[in-house]
N, C-alpha and C positions, 0 to 999 in steps of 0.2 A: 845552246840557248833553249830554254823551255818556253814554248809558246802556248798560249791559251786560245781557245776558239773565240772569234770576234762575231758578235751578233749586232746588227744595226736596226734599231726600232724605227718605225715609220716617221715620227717627228724629226729625227735627225736626218734621215734620207730625204725627206721633203724639204727641209731647210737648205740642204746642200743643193738640191735641184732648183729651188727658187732663186738662190744666189746665182747659180749658173745661168738660169733663164734671164735674170736681170743683166748679167754680163753679155750674154748673147744678144739681148735687145739693144745694147749699145753698139752693136756691129762688130763684136769681137768673138766670133764663134770658136776659134782655136783656143783663145784664152779661157772661155767657159769650159771647154773640154778638159783643158789642163787643170783648171781649178777642181773639177770633179775627180779627176784621176789623182791629183795630189792629196785631196782631202781623204779619199778612201785609202790611199797608201799610208797616210798618217794614222788613220784608224787601225790599220793592220799593225803598225809599229807599237801601238798600245798593248799588244798581246804579249809582250815580253814580261814574263812573270817576275823578273828581277826588279822591275821598276814599279813603284807604287806612288801615285800622286796624292797630294793633300786633299782632305775633304773640302767640298765647295764652301765658299764664304757666303754665297747667296742663301738666305735663310730657308726658302722653300726646298731647295735642292739639298741643303744640309740635313733637313729633317728626313728626307728620303734616302739618305745615306750615299748620295752621289759623290764621286770624286771629280775634280775639275782639272783641266789642263788647257793652257792657251794654245791657239793655233794661229800662226802668222801674226801674233800680237794684236789681232783685230777680232778674233773669234774665241769662243770658249766651247770646249767639248766637255759635256757632262756624261759620266758613265758609271755603271755599277761594276765593281771589281769582285769577281768570285774566283774560287780556287781554280776552276777549269775553264772559265769563260769571262770575257769582257763584254758587257752589254752597253753599246753606245745609245744613250737615251735622248740627248738633245745636242744641238749645234746652233749657237746664237751669236749675234754681235755682242761683244763685251760691253759696249756702252749701253745696251738695253737692260743690263742687270744692275745698274747703279741706282 
C-alpha cells in the first residue's frame, strides 16, 4: 500500500484540541484523549494513495480545491490531496457548514 505524507495545519489541530478540551471539561479526560488519538489515526488513514474522496460541497472549500470526508458522521475533514502528501486543512462540525 502506497502512503503519502500527512501534514496537519494549525486550524485542524486546534479544532481537534478544542473539542477534546470541551470533552475534558465535561469530566471525561479519558474520552478526550481517545478522541484525539482516534482523530489523528483517522488523518493517517487518509494517506492511502488508492483512496480519493470527492471535492467538498461547501462553496468556500470547493473553490480552494479541498476534498472532504466525514468523520464519525458528526465532523468533516477538509484536506488537500497532492501526489506525495495529504494536507489536513480543517476539521469542523458538519452542521456548521450548512
